[in-house]
Backbone as ProteinMPNN parsed JSONL, in Angstrom:
{"seq_chain_A": "MKMNVEEVIKYLPHRYPFLLIDRVVELELGKYIIAHKNVTINEPFFPGHFPGHPVMPGVLILEALAQAAAILSFKTMGCKPENVGVVYFAGIDHARFKRPVVPGDQLVLKAEITRHMRGIWKYTARAEVDGELATEAELMATLRDKA", "coords_chain_A": {"N_chain_A": [[5.177, 11.016, 11.786], [2.216, 9.583, 12.74], [-0.603, 7.447, 12.026], [-3.801, 6.267, 12.795], [-6.284, 3.731, 11.93], [-8.683, 5.121, 11.561], [-7.815, 7.635, 10.738], [-6.39, 6.886, 8.471], [-8.439, 6.091, 6.66], [-9.41, 8.519, 5.876], [-7.707, 9.33, 3.941], [-7.711, 7.504, 1.93], [-9.736, 6.109, -0.638], [-10.631, 3.539, -0.392], [-12.458, 0.792, 1.062], [-13.504, -1.85, 3.34], [-13.796, -4.884, 1.602], [-11.333, -4.036, 0.691], [-9.594, -2.192, 1.783], [-6.363, -2.005, 2.713], [-4.557, -1.138, 4.587], [-3.694, -0.876, 7.911], [-2.518, 0.788, 9.765], [-0.437, 3.699, 9.97], [2.875, 3.988, 10.751], [5.058, 5.591, 10.494], [5.894, 8.549, 8.763], [7.277, 10.722, 6.495], [6.837, 13.704, 5.061], [6.878, 14.069, 1.559], [8.91, 12.242, 1.298], [9.001, 9.406, 2.537], [7.059, 6.525, 3.66], [5.975, 4.338, 6.261], [3.976, 1.661, 6.846], [1.477, -0.554, 8.284], [-0.012, -3.74, 7.675], [-2.081, -5.988, 9.028], [-2.305, -9.34, 8.683], [-4.886, -11.58, 8.608], [-6.573, -14.716, 9.227], [-9.161, -14.345, 8.535], [-9.34, -12.909, 6.188], [-10.942, -12.111, 3.108], [-10.008, -13.376, 0.804], [-8.623, -15.708, 1.415], [-10.095, -18.245, 1.614], [-10.178, -19.137, -1.041], [-7.579, -19.0, -1.926], [-4.971, -20.319, -0.859], [-7.059, -23.191, -0.602], [-6.575, -24.891, 2.398], [-3.921, -24.173, 2.412], [-3.34, -21.264, 3.007], [-2.395, -18.305, 1.329], [-1.424, -14.986, 0.898], [-2.413, -13.197, -1.943], [-0.061, -12.083, -4.369], [-0.618, -9.811, -5.925], [-2.267, -8.388, -4.23], [-0.545, -7.706, -2.204], [1.062, -5.929, -3.607], [-0.932, -4.032, -4.111], [-1.438, -3.174, -1.475], [1.003, -1.921, -0.957], [0.794, 0.129, -2.855], [-1.401, 1.521, -1.818], [-0.295, 2.509, 0.545], [1.647, 4.187, -0.589], [-0.064, 5.993, -1.877], [-1.291, 7.29, 0.309], [0.976, 8.605, 1.293], [1.462, 10.349, -0.872], [-0.941, 11.923, -0.96], [-0.854, 13.083, 1.618], [1.561, 14.488, 1.363], [0.86, 16.33, -0.621], [-0.958, 17.709, 0.831], [-3.717, 17.3, 0.853], [-6.921, 15.62, 0.486], [-8.422, 12.646, -0.988], [-11.107, 13.197, -1.881], [-10.985, 15.851, -2.515], [-9.297, 16.156, -4.72], [-9.184, 13.948, -6.46], [-8.38, 10.637, -7.671], [-5.768, 8.313, -7.047], [-4.204, 6.423, -9.441], [-2.769, 3.301, -10.512], [-0.013, 3.486, -12.69], [2.055, 2.059, -13.519], [3.993, -0.901, -12.843], [7.055, -2.018, -12.014], [9.764, -4.334, -12.043], [8.829, -6.137, -10.075], [9.126, -8.384, -7.434], [8.752, -11.39, -5.672], [9.505, -12.663, -2.655], [8.963, -14.248, -0.435], [6.242, -16.197, 0.873], [3.24, -14.677, 2.128], [1.346, -15.134, 4.946], [-1.546, -16.036, 7.014], [-1.487, -14.381, 10.159], [0.863, -13.052, 9.791], [2.459, -9.847, 9.908], [2.484, -7.359, 7.685], [4.952, -5.126, 6.884], [4.94, -2.226, 5.335], [6.719, -0.341, 3.072], [7.322, 2.625, 1.415], [8.918, 4.814, -0.802], [9.245, 8.006, -2.156], [10.57, 8.496, -5.296], [10.46, 10.122, -7.435], [8.625, 12.929, -8.605], [6.692, 14.343, -10.941], [4.85, 16.459, -13.006], [2.278, 15.374, -12.275], [2.803, 12.664, -12.196], [3.855, 10.104, -10.139], [6.595, 8.392, -8.762], [7.781, 5.513, -7.061], [9.875, 3.611, -4.85], [9.269, 0.491, -3.452], [8.689, -1.768, -0.758], [7.738, -4.744, 0.924], [7.801, -6.195, 4.06], [8.157, -8.952, 6.328], [8.587, -9.631, 9.63], [11.13, -8.423, 9.426], [12.14, -9.601, 7.161], [12.421, -9.613, 3.658], [9.536, -9.629, 1.707], [8.193, -8.773, -0.602], [9.105, -6.706, -3.352], [9.151, -3.751, -5.38], [9.015, -1.353, -8.079], [6.931, 1.333, -8.249], [4.535, 3.187, -10.133], [2.406, 5.942, -10.306], [-0.547, 7.898, -11.039], [-2.403, 10.898, -10.679], [-5.791, 11.433, -11.035], [-8.891, 12.999, -12.022], [-12.033, 12.021, -10.599], [-14.191, 11.837, -12.318]], "CA_chain_A": [[3.748, 11.203, 11.782], [1.502, 8.308, 12.841], [-2.026, 7.509, 11.696], [-4.571, 5.05, 13.067], [-7.127, 3.375, 10.795], [-9.671, 6.179, 11.333], [-7.127, 8.668, 9.962], [-6.053, 6.285, 7.175], [-9.584, 6.096, 5.737], [-9.602, 9.878, 5.374], [-6.765, 9.551, 2.841], [-7.894, 6.466, 0.922], [-11.142, 5.874, -0.959], [-10.912, 2.113, -0.225], [-13.133, 0.31, 2.266], [-13.52, -3.296, 3.416], [-12.616, -5.684, 1.956], [-10.178, -3.635, -0.095], [-8.696, -1.342, 2.545], [-5.265, -2.903, 3.078], [-3.653, -0.45, 5.516], [-4.26, -0.819, 9.256], [-1.969, 1.936, 10.483], [0.822, 4.287, 9.509], [3.734, 4.13, 11.924], [6.039, 6.642, 10.242], [5.688, 9.216, 7.487], [7.965, 11.997, 6.317], [6.254, 14.325, 3.877], [7.747, 14.189, 0.396], [10.013, 11.281, 1.33], [8.699, 7.987, 2.711], [6.013, 6.087, 4.589], [6.007, 2.967, 6.769], [2.624, 1.329, 7.283], [1.262, -1.96, 8.636], [-1.208, -4.513, 7.317], [-2.142, -7.222, 9.804], [-2.909, -10.366, 7.843], [-5.605, -12.533, 9.451], [-7.219, -15.832, 8.529], [-10.49, -13.878, 8.123], [-9.29, -12.155, 4.927], [-11.904, -12.723, 2.196], [-9.364, -14.109, -0.292], [-7.982, -16.955, 1.84], [-10.783, -19.498, 1.293], [-9.914, -19.586, -2.403], [-6.164, -18.804, -2.287], [-5.372, -21.591, -1.427], [-7.674, -24.004, 0.447], [-5.641, -25.745, 3.117], [-2.591, -23.543, 2.427], [-3.66, -19.872, 2.697], [-1.298, -17.42, 0.952], [-1.925, -13.7, 0.406], [-2.049, -12.997, -3.349], [0.973, -11.084, -4.613], [-1.196, -8.562, -6.426], [-2.806, -7.638, -3.099], [0.609, -7.11, -1.524], [1.378, -4.739, -4.406], [-1.994, -3.06, -3.857], [-1.195, -2.603, -0.145], [2.111, -0.976, -1.131], [0.268, 1.279, -3.59], [-2.23, 2.294, -0.906], [0.626, 3.251, 1.414], [2.222, 5.248, -1.41], [-1.111, 6.989, -2.104], [-1.385, 8.089, 1.538], [2.152, 9.476, 1.289], [1.261, 11.399, -1.879], [-1.986, 12.842, -0.521], [-0.343, 13.851, 2.762], [2.583, 15.394, 0.844], [0.156, 17.409, -1.321], [-1.783, 18.422, 1.801], [-5.119, 17.207, 0.47], [-7.567, 14.32, 0.594], [-8.911, 12.207, -2.296], [-12.355, 13.828, -2.339], [-10.685, 17.204, -2.983], [-8.491, 16.227, -5.944], [-9.349, 12.818, -7.367], [-7.961, 9.297, -7.295], [-4.453, 7.888, -7.516], [-4.29, 5.176, -10.187], [-1.533, 2.689, -10.985], [0.419, 3.774, -14.057], [3.022, 1.026, -13.862], [4.671, -1.69, -11.812], [8.27, -2.57, -12.604], [10.715, -5.103, -11.229], [8.167, -6.76, -8.926], [9.701, -9.657, -7.027], [8.105, -11.979, -4.501], [10.602, -13.414, -2.028], [8.435, -15.21, 0.547], [4.78, -16.108, 0.984], [2.64, -13.966, 3.253], [0.321, -16.056, 5.442], [-2.263, -15.533, 8.188], [-0.662, -14.17, 11.342], [1.961, -12.151, 9.454], [2.237, -8.414, 9.841], [3.229, -6.762, 6.582], [5.495, -3.787, 7.076], [4.914, -1.671, 3.988], [7.601, 0.818, 2.988], [7.354, 3.244, 0.094], [9.72, 6.029, -0.84], [9.093, 8.758, -3.395], [11.825, 8.68, -6.024], [10.275, 11.19, -8.41], [7.276, 13.468, -8.779], [6.765, 15.308, -12.022], [3.652, 16.617, -13.828], [1.2, 14.466, -11.912], [3.267, 11.274, -12.146], [4.627, 9.796, -8.931], [7.333, 7.13, -8.793], [8.166, 5.071, -5.722], [10.42, 2.279, -4.603], [8.417, -0.055, -2.403], [9.011, -3.111, -0.277], [6.929, -5.284, 2.014], [8.606, -7.096, 4.882], [7.545, -9.673, 7.445], [9.634, -9.923, 10.62], [12.418, -7.952, 8.926], [12.518, -10.367, 5.966], [11.78, -9.106, 2.452], [8.483, -10.463, 1.115], [7.911, -8.262, -1.949], [9.664, -5.403, -3.691], [8.759, -3.29, -6.712], [8.98, 0.071, -8.37], [5.544, 1.664, -8.574], [4.278, 4.485, -10.748], [0.981, 6.281, -10.156], [-0.955, 9.203, -11.539], [-3.586, 11.449, -10.056], [-6.806, 11.76, -12.039], [-10.22, 13.343, -11.517], [-12.925, 10.86, -10.509], [-15.056, 11.807, -13.514]], "C_chain_A": [[3.084, 9.817, 11.78], [0.04, 8.52, 12.512], [-2.676, 6.19, 12.079], [-5.515, 4.817, 11.893], [-8.199, 4.437, 10.512], [-9.067, 7.31, 10.505], [-6.785, 8.156, 8.563], [-7.222, 6.395, 6.206], [-9.94, 7.5, 5.246], [-8.742, 10.148, 4.136], [-6.814, 8.465, 1.768], [-9.382, 6.309, 0.622], [-11.568, 4.426, -0.712], [-11.63, 1.835, 1.093], [-13.094, -1.215, 2.228], [-14.292, -3.861, 2.221], [-11.335, -5.237, 1.258], [-9.271, -2.631, 0.587], [-7.594, -2.227, 3.118], [-4.213, -2.242, 3.968], [-4.349, -0.368, 6.866], [-3.766, 0.386, 10.045], [-0.724, 2.425, 9.785], [1.667, 4.515, 10.754], [4.79, 5.209, 11.749], [5.771, 7.236, 8.869], [6.465, 10.524, 7.509], [7.499, 12.571, 4.987], [7.286, 14.468, 2.765], [8.852, 13.163, 0.315], [9.548, 9.832, 1.397], [7.555, 7.77, 3.69], [6.336, 4.663, 5.027], [4.631, 2.694, 7.368], [2.535, -0.165, 7.582], [-0.043, -2.481, 8.067], [-1.14, -5.793, 8.123], [-2.933, -8.248, 8.999], [-3.564, -11.408, 8.744], [-6.24, -13.625, 8.596], [-8.6, -15.423, 8.004], [-10.492, -13.079, 6.827], [-10.182, -12.862, 3.902], [-11.278, -13.541, 1.068], [-8.806, -15.461, 0.124], [-8.767, -18.23, 1.529], [-10.496, -20.023, -0.115], [-8.462, -19.514, -2.813], [-5.273, -19.188, -1.117], [-5.992, -22.419, -0.319], [-6.646, -24.95, 1.079], [-4.229, -25.199, 3.185], [-2.755, -22.065, 2.08], [-2.407, -19.02, 2.462], [-1.92, -16.124, 0.43], [-1.487, -13.513, -1.042], [-1.041, -11.857, -3.516], [0.418, -9.762, -5.101], [-1.795, -7.732, -5.293], [-1.697, -7.05, -2.244], [1.031, -5.847, -2.276], [0.329, -3.654, -4.201], [-1.808, -2.401, -2.49], [-0.05, -1.589, -0.212], [1.633, 0.288, -1.845], [-0.619, 2.149, -2.686], [-1.37, 3.107, 0.058], [1.227, 4.431, 0.649], [1.195, 6.357, -1.671], [-1.297, 7.885, -0.878], [-0.229, 9.082, 1.586], [1.958, 10.632, 0.314], [0.21, 12.412, -1.432], [-1.51, 13.701, 0.646], [0.695, 14.874, 2.296], [1.94, 16.587, 0.138], [-0.719, 18.23, -0.374], [-3.26, 18.408, 1.451], [-5.619, 15.779, 0.645], [-8.161, 13.943, -0.753], [-10.163, 12.934, -2.783], [-12.126, 15.236, -2.86], [-10.007, 17.236, -4.351], [-8.658, 15.054, -6.898], [-8.84, 11.518, -6.787], [-6.554, 9.042, -7.817], [-4.622, 6.53, -8.177], [-2.895, 4.641, -10.478], [-1.257, 3.153, -12.409], [1.452, 2.743, -14.5], [3.566, 0.332, -12.627], [5.868, -2.325, -12.499], [9.055, -3.349, -11.562], [10.082, -5.703, -9.974], [8.777, -8.135, -8.671], [9.037, -10.106, -5.731], [9.086, -12.946, -3.877], [10.14, -14.438, -1.002], [6.931, -15.089, 0.58], [4.367, -15.324, 2.227], [1.414, -14.763, 3.665], [-0.408, -15.446, 6.64], [-1.343, -15.472, 9.406], [0.517, -13.251, 11.074], [1.512, -10.696, 9.593], [3.119, -7.884, 8.723], [3.671, -5.368, 6.987], [5.714, -3.234, 5.669], [5.736, -0.388, 3.962], [7.59, 1.341, 1.556], [8.111, 4.562, 0.205], [9.505, 6.712, -2.193], [10.462, 8.909, -4.043], [11.719, 9.805, -7.047], [8.81, 11.624, -8.43], [7.366, 14.579, -9.806], [5.467, 15.302, -12.825], [2.569, 15.575, -13.537], [1.558, 12.993, -11.901], [4.155, 11.109, -10.921], [5.328, 8.46, -9.136], [7.827, 6.82, -7.379], [8.998, 3.79, -5.816], [9.638, 1.761, -3.404], [8.874, -1.447, -2.028], [8.081, -3.467, 0.874], [7.786, -6.302, 2.749], [7.733, -7.774, 5.928], [8.675, -10.063, 8.375], [11.024, -9.549, 10.114], [12.911, -8.655, 7.673], [11.729, -9.845, 4.765], [10.76, -10.109, 1.917], [8.268, -10.073, -0.344], [8.626, -6.936, -2.137], [9.248, -5.05, -5.11], [9.012, -1.801, -6.832], [7.564, 0.361, -8.863], [5.48, 3.039, -9.228], [2.779, 4.725, -10.681], [0.731, 7.659, -10.737], [-2.242, 9.622, -10.845], [-4.562, 11.886, -11.146], [-8.102, 12.165, -11.348], [-11.082, 12.079, -11.495], [-13.807, 10.729, -11.745], [-14.25, 11.316, -14.668]], "O_chain_A": [[3.366, 8.987, 10.915], [-0.5, 9.612, 12.689], [-2.172, 5.121, 11.736], [-5.546, 5.617, 10.958], [-8.583, 4.635, 9.359], [-9.749, 7.882, 9.655], [-6.878, 8.898, 7.586], [-7.025, 6.754, 5.045], [-10.702, 7.641, 4.29], [-9.014, 11.077, 3.375], [-6.045, 8.504, 0.808], [-10.203, 6.369, 1.536], [-12.755, 4.116, -0.812], [-11.443, 2.534, 2.089], [-12.702, -1.808, 1.223], [-15.353, -3.339, 1.879], [-10.354, -5.98, 1.235], [-8.253, -2.248, 0.01], [-7.873, -3.11, 3.929], [-3.095, -2.745, 4.082], [-5.463, 0.147, 6.964], [-4.484, 0.937, 10.879], [-0.041, 1.667, 9.096], [1.222, 5.162, 11.702], [5.357, 5.691, 12.729], [5.458, 6.513, 7.923], [6.324, 11.329, 8.43], [7.738, 11.994, 3.926], [8.408, 14.923, 2.988], [9.653, 13.187, -0.619], [9.684, 9.099, 0.418], [7.143, 8.666, 4.427], [6.899, 3.88, 4.262], [4.179, 3.397, 8.272], [3.404, -0.942, 7.187], [-1.04, -1.764, 7.987], [-0.233, -6.602, 7.924], [-4.101, -8.03, 8.678], [-2.888, -12.048, 9.55], [-6.416, -13.462, 7.389], [-9.147, -16.087, 7.123], [-11.55, -12.613, 6.402], [-10.179, -14.092, 3.834], [-11.977, -14.332, 0.435], [-8.535, -16.295, -0.74], [-8.142, -19.238, 1.199], [-10.564, -21.229, -0.35], [-8.118, -19.916, -3.924], [-4.851, -18.27, -0.413], [-5.509, -22.37, 0.812], [-5.952, -25.698, 0.39], [-3.411, -25.713, 3.948], [-2.363, -21.64, 0.993], [-1.485, -19.011, 3.277], [-2.838, -16.162, -0.39], [-0.302, -13.657, -1.343], [-1.159, -10.808, -2.882], [0.924, -8.702, -4.733], [-1.83, -6.505, -5.38], [-1.884, -6.004, -1.622], [1.322, -4.821, -1.662], [0.671, -2.474, -4.124], [-2.001, -1.192, -2.36], [-0.123, -0.524, 0.402], [2.027, 1.395, -1.476], [-0.588, 3.376, -2.783], [-1.682, 4.261, 0.351], [1.307, 5.541, 1.175], [1.551, 7.535, -1.685], [-1.442, 9.1, -1.012], [-0.427, 10.26, 1.883], [2.26, 11.778, 0.648], [0.436, 13.619, -1.512], [-1.736, 14.911, 0.662], [0.707, 16.005, 2.782], [2.407, 17.718, 0.274], [-1.171, 19.318, -0.73], [-3.978, 19.374, 1.713], [-4.848, 14.858, 0.914], [-8.388, 14.819, -1.588], [-10.271, 13.253, -3.967], [-12.974, 15.773, -3.574], [-10.122, 18.227, -5.072], [-8.292, 15.176, -8.067], [-8.86, 11.312, -5.574], [-6.193, 9.502, -8.901], [-5.122, 5.591, -7.558], [-1.953, 5.41, -10.669], [-2.166, 3.207, -13.237], [1.699, 2.568, -15.693], [3.596, 0.889, -11.53], [5.712, -3.083, -13.456], [9.011, -3.054, -10.368], [10.725, -5.771, -8.927], [8.921, -8.943, -9.588], [8.795, -9.311, -4.824], [9.462, -13.942, -4.497], [10.856, -15.401, -0.727], [6.388, -14.009, 0.345], [5.067, -15.319, 3.24], [0.541, -15.039, 2.841], [0.052, -14.459, 7.214], [-0.54, -16.373, 9.651], [1.115, -12.723, 12.012], [0.338, -10.371, 9.416], [4.346, -7.95, 8.801], [2.856, -4.536, 7.385], [6.562, -3.717, 4.919], [5.484, 0.538, 4.733], [7.819, 0.591, 0.607], [7.961, 5.313, 1.169], [9.575, 6.071, -3.241], [11.404, 9.393, -3.414], [12.724, 10.372, -7.477], [7.894, 10.813, -8.292], [8.013, 15.604, -9.593], [5.029, 14.244, -13.278], [2.015, 14.972, -14.456], [0.702, 12.153, -11.624], [5.087, 11.883, -10.703], [4.724, 7.506, -9.627], [8.227, 7.703, -6.62], [8.84, 2.995, -6.742], [9.375, 2.502, -2.456], [9.376, -2.205, -2.858], [7.693, -2.62, 1.678], [8.417, -7.162, 2.134], [6.709, -7.238, 6.352], [9.616, -10.743, 7.966], [11.988, -10.278, 10.347], [13.99, -8.338, 7.172], [10.515, -9.659, 4.847], [11.074, -11.28, 1.703], [8.172, -10.936, -1.217], [8.739, -6.14, -1.204], [9.019, -5.931, -5.939], [9.195, -1.091, -5.843], [7.068, -0.292, -9.782], [6.268, 3.932, -8.915], [1.982, 3.83, -10.961], [1.643, 8.468, -10.906], [-3.064, 8.783, -10.475], [-4.195, 12.62, -12.064], [-8.382, 11.731, -10.23], [-10.87, 11.17, -12.296], [-14.13, 9.617, -12.164], [-14.766, 11.207, -15.78]]}, "name": "protein", "num_of_chains": 1, "seq": "MKMNVEEVIKYLPHRYPFLLIDRVVELELGKYIIAHKNVTINEPFFPGHFPGHPVMPGVLILEALAQAAAILSFKTMGCKPENVGVVYFAGIDHARFKRPVVPGDQLVLKAEITRHMRGIWKYTARAEVDGELATEAELMATLRDKA"}
């Protein structure tokens, strides 16, 4: 299952500058997602991180992975955020950063559901650039009402 950015925004409450998914290239309901984030010099964080040596902040790579995982969860449940609420981080374990992500890179974001129980979702996630591991982590999220 593929999704362009117009379809992606139907499954995420995020908008510019915090929408970090450009497209979904593969998705198997209840199992995994592969999505892309094209990193450009125009990203709003680069002027301050770091001047003269732009590097994408690690927390934003983790956020991009979480957004991909949220799309997977919403699609798996067969609903959209406005119908059921928001997916919030509940935990990040074993996060490792293996290479910097810089302008011109395309992040390949991969998340796999490892467990779903009583509103808690667990995923293994990794971000790659040109087939090389950039970031990996175990993510945990929970679905909550907006109110």
